[in-house]
C-alpha positions in Angstrom: -43.0 -5.2 6.4 -41.9 -4.0 9.8 -42.0 -7.5 11.1 -39.9 -8.8 8.2 -37.3 -6.0 8.9 -37.2 -6.9 12.5 -36.6 -10.6 11.7 -33.8 -9.7 9.4 -32.3 -7.4 12.0 -32.5 -10.3 14.6 -30.8 -12.7 12.1 -28.0 -10.2 11.4 -27.6 -9.7 15.2 -27.3 -13.5 15.7 -25.0 -14.2 12.7 -23.1 -10.9 12.7 -20.4 -11.9 15.3 -19.9 -15.3 13.6 -19.4 -13.6 10.2 -17.2 -11.0 11.7 -15.0 -13.6 13.4 -14.8 -15.5 10.1 -13.8 -12.4 8.2 -11.0 -11.7 10.8 -9.7 -15.2 10.5 -9.5 -14.9 6.7 -8.4 -11.3 6.5 -5.5 -11.3 8.9 -3.4 -14.0 7.2 -4.0 -12.4 3.8 -3.0 -8.9 5.0 0.1 -10.3 6.7 1.0 -12.2 3.5 0.5 -8.9 1.6 2.9 -7.1 4.0 5.6 -9.8 3.7 5.4 -9.9 -0.1 5.4 -6.1 -0.5 8.4 -5.8 1.7 10.5 -7.5 -1.0 9.8 -4.7 -3.5 12.3 -2.4 -1.7 15.1 -4.9 -2.7 14.1 -4.7 -6.4 13.7 -0.9 -6.4 17.0 -0.4 -4.6 18.8 -2.6 -7.1 17.3 -0.7 -10.1 18.0 2.8 -8.7 21.6 1.9 -7.5 22.6 -0.2 -10.5 21.0 1.8 -13.3 20.4 5.2 -11.6 16.8 4.9 -12.8 14.6 8.0 -12.2 12.0 7.2 -9.6 8.9 8.4 -11.5 10.1 6.6 -14.7 10.5 3.4 -12.6 7.0 4.0 -11.1 5.5 4.3 -14.6 7.0 1.1 -15.9 6.1 -0.7 -12.7 2.5 0.3 -13.0 2.5 -0.5 -16.7 3.9 -4.0 -16.3 1.4 -4.7 -13.4 -1.5 -3.8 -15.7 0.0 -5.8 -18.5 0.5 -8.9 -16.3 -3.0 -8.7 -14.9 -4.5 -8.2 -18.4 -2.8 -11.3 -19.7 -3.5 -13.4 -16.6 -7.2 -12.5 -16.4 -7.6 -13.0 -20.2 -6.3 -16.5 -19.9 -7.8 -17.6 -16.5 -10.9 -15.5 -15.9 -11.7 -13.3 -18.9 -15.1 -12.3 -17.4 -13.2 -10.3 -14.8 -12.0 -8.0 -17.6 -15.5 -6.6 -18.0 -16.6 -3.7 -15.7 -20.0 -2.0 -15.5 -20.1 1.5 -17.0 -21.1 2.9 -13.6 -17.8 1.8 -12.1 -15.5 3.4 -14.7 -15.5 6.9 -13.1 -14.8 5.3 -9.7 -11.8 3.3 -11.0 -10.4 6.3 -12.7 -10.5 8.2 -9.4 -8.9 5.2 -7.7 -6.2 5.3 -10.3 -5.6 9.0 -9.6 -5.2 8.3 -5.9 -2.7 5.6 -6.6 -0.8 8.0 -8.9 -0.7 10.7 -6.3 0.5 8.2 -3.7 3.3 7.0 -6.0 4.3 10.6 -6.9 4.2 12.1 -3.4 6.1 9.1 -2.0 8.8 9.5 -4.7 9.0 13.3 -4.0 9.2 12.6 -0.3 12.2 10.3 -0.7 14.0 12.8 -2.8 13.3 15.7 -0.4 13.6 13.9 3.0 15.6 10.8 2.5 14.5 7.2 3.2 14.3 7.4 7.0 11.9 10.4 7.4 9.9 9.4 4.3 9.2 5.9 5.8 7.9 7.4 9.0 5.8 10.0 7.2 4.2 7.5 4.8 3.1 5.3 7.7 1.2 8.2 9.2 -1.3 6.6 6.8 -2.2 4.3 9.7 -3.6 7.2 11.7 -5.2 8.9 8.6 -6.9 5.6 7.6 -8.4 5.1 11.1 -9.7 8.6 11.3 -11.0 8.8 7.7 -12.4 5.2 8.0 -14.5 6.3 11.0 -15.7 9.4 9.2 -16.3 8.0 5.7 -17.0 4.3 6.2 -18.3 4.3 9.7 -15.5 2.0 11.0 -15.0 1.6 14.7 -12.2 3.7 16.2 -11.5 3.0 19.9 -8.6 3.0 22.3 -7.3 -0.3 21.0 -6.7 1.1 17.5 -5.2 4.3 19.0 -2.7 2.3 21.0 -1.9 0.1 18.0 -1.4 3.1 15.8 1.0 4.7 18.3 3.0 1.4 18.6 3.2 0.8 14.9 4.2 4.4 14.0 6.7 4.4 16.8 8.1 1.1 15.6 8.5 2.6 12.1 10.4 5.5 13.6 12.9 3.2 15.3 13.3 0.9 12.3 13.8 3.7 9.8 16.5 5.4 11.8 14.5 8.6 12.1 15.9 9.1 15.6 19.4 9.6 14.2 20.8 13.2 14.6 20.0 15.3 11.6 17.4 13.0 10.1 14.7 15.6 10.4 16.8 18.5 9.0 14.4 18.9 6.1 12.6 21.9 4.8 8.9 22.5 5.4 8.1 21.5 1.8 9.7 18.1 2.4 7.7 17.4 5.6 4.4 18.5 4.0 5.1 16.3 1.0 5.9 13.3 3.2 2.7 13.8 5.2 0.7 14.0 2.0 2.2 10.7 0.9 0.7 9.2 4.0 -2.6 10.8 3.4 -2.8 9.5 -0.2 -1.8 6.0 1.0 -4.7 6.2 3.4 -6.9 7.2 0.5 -5.8 4.1 -1.4 -6.7 1.9 1.5 -10.2 3.5 1.9 -10.8 3.2 -1.9 -9.9 -0.5 -1.7 -12.4 -1.1 1.1 -15.1 0.9 -0.7 -14.4 -1.1 -3.9 -15.1 -4.3 -2.1 -18.3 -2.9 -0.7 -19.3 -2.0 -4.2 -18.9 -5.6 -5.2 -15.8 -5.0 -7.4 -13.5 -8.0 -7.7 -10.1 -7.2 -6.1 -8.1 -8.4 -9.1 -10.3 -6.5 -11.6 -9.7 -3.4 -9.4 -6.0 -4.1 -9.4 -5.9 -4.2 -13.2 -7.8 -1.0 -13.9 -6.3 1.1 -11.0 -2.8 0.3 -12.1 -3.7 0.8 -15.8 -5.1 4.3 -15.1 -2.2 5.1 -12.8 0.3 4.1 -15.6 -1.5 6.5 -18.0 -1.4 9.3 -15.5 2.3 8.7 -14.6 3.1 8.7 -18.3 1.4 12.1 -18.6 3.3 13.4 -15.6 6.6 12.3 -17.0 5.9 13.8 -20.4 4.4 17.1 -19.3 6.1 18.0 -16.0 9.3 16.0 -16.4 11.5 19.1 -16.1 9.8 20.2 -12.9 9.4 17.0 -10.9 12.5 15.4 -9.4 13.0 11.8 -10.5 10.9 12.3 -13.7 11.8 12.0 -17.4 13.5 15.3 -18.4 13.1 14.2 -22.1 10.7 11.8 -23.6 13.7 9.6 -24.5 14.4 9.2 -20.7 11.3 6.9 -20.5 13.5 4.3 -22.2 16.2 4.8 -19.5 17.2 1.2 -19.4 17.9 1.1 -23.1 19.3 -2.3 -24.1 19.9 -3.4 -20.6 18.0 -6.7 -20.9 18.7 -7.7 -17.3 17.4 -4.4 -16.0 14.2 -4.7 -17.9 13.8 -8.3 -16.6 14.3 -7.2 -13.0 11.8 -4.3 -13.6 9.2 -6.7 -15.0 9.8 -9.2 -12.2 9.2 -6.4 -9.7 5.9 -5.7 -11.2 4.7 -9.2 -12.2 5.8 -10.7 -8.9 5.7 -8.9 -5.5 3.7 -5.9 -6.8 0.9 -7.9 -8.3 0.8 -10.4 -5.5 1.3 -7.8 -2.7 -1.3 -5.2 -3.8 -3.6 -7.9 -5.0 -3.7 -9.7 -1.6 -4.0 -6.3 0.1 -7.1 -5.6 -2.0 -8.5 -9.0 -1.1 -7.9 -8.4 2.6 -9.9 -5.2 2.4 -12.9 -7.3 1.5 -12.7 -8.9 5.0 -11.1 -6.3 7.2 -11.8 -2.6 8.0 -9.4 -0.4 6.0 -7.9 0.9 9.3 -7.0 -2.7 10.5 -5.6 -3.8 7.1 -3.5 -0.6 6.9 -2.1 -1.2 10.4 -1.2 -4.8 9.5 0.7 -3.4 6.5 3.0 -1.5 8.9 4.7 -4.9 9.3 6.3 -4.1 5.9 9.4 -2.2 7.3 10.0 -5.0 9.7 9.9 -7.6 7.0 12.1 -5.5 4.7 14.7 -5.2 7.5 14.6 -8.9 8.0 15.0 -9.6 4.3 17.8 -7.1 4.0 19.6 -8.9 6.8 19.1 -12.3 5.1 19.7 -11.3 1.5 22.0 -8.3 1.7 23.7 -9.0 5.0 22.5 -5.7 6.5 22.5 -6.1 10.3 19.8 -4.8 12.6 20.9 -2.8 15.6 19.2 -3.0 19.0 16.9 0.0 18.3 15.7 -1.5 15.0 15.0 -4.8 16.7 13.0 -3.0 19.4 11.1 -1.2 16.7 10.3 -4.5 15.0 9.1 -6.0 18.2 6.9 -2.9 18.8 5.2 -3.3 15.5 4.7 -7.0 15.9 3.4 -6.5 19.4 0.9 -3.9 18.2 -0.4 -6.0 15.4 -0.7 -9.1 17.7 -2.5 -7.0 20.3 -5.0 -5.8 17.7 -5.5 -9.3 16.4 -6.2 -10.7 19.9 -8.6 -7.9 20.8 -10.5 -8.1 17.4 -10.8 -11.9 17.8 -12.3 -11.6 21.3 -14.5 -8.7 20.3 -16.1 -10.7 17.5 -16.9 -13.7 19.8 
């Protein structure tokens, strides 16, 4: 028995680096694609909030609902066996849905209390949270390379978001705490995704059930605490905020069925290949991609500070990619 275990250990030692290198080569492009796709969601959300003044938590509910509906139909047609989950995983997926709900809610509250610039910086504190919690909970490596990358990526987010502008941080303590908690819940979402892959859960099955549970929880929040939470439905009728605006409903459905499904789905897939800390760091490319898309689509120009921030994030992710590739050889 001891001899067999030794042999298995030797085989793992011999094949481990090769498998790790293969995972990195697969995981990085998927995570980058996820960041690029998710960066387009800001365009849709901005359009819906500006054109229709749609409350943020109402938008979040319908977004999660349409994601779950899209995945339910797609899997029922393409891979119906992925709709089935083992009973032992139900509680885990409910908890995962709660974490997604909390992330959506705190992110929305942070935007309403702090504004977009500070909220962006605070939510990407998730890179540090994910690295620290990943080492503690999932035994992921945390060294000087990740520390340097975290500093560069968070610093780049600060420059891109405009958080260095005078008065940007003139928020109350509640706002700062709320924004920091949004980053913590985002880190929790990343860690749960990595854990789900380790449990053998299919990433698309996970996507379906986490967004379905999150939609249920957001519905309850809107109906029970709507008068207390900013951006929620004050009355039950506010859930149908778009009314007969067919184009608004179409854009909302497109937001969910397109970039949200593809972006979060690919992110879940990447967590099957990469440590949660690495995948979350790659996702800090999102503000850079959003800024580039806003320039191309909306004609919004990047200033020199924002360009420097973008290069800082790109450099950090590239630095991490090169180091991880060499470390796995």
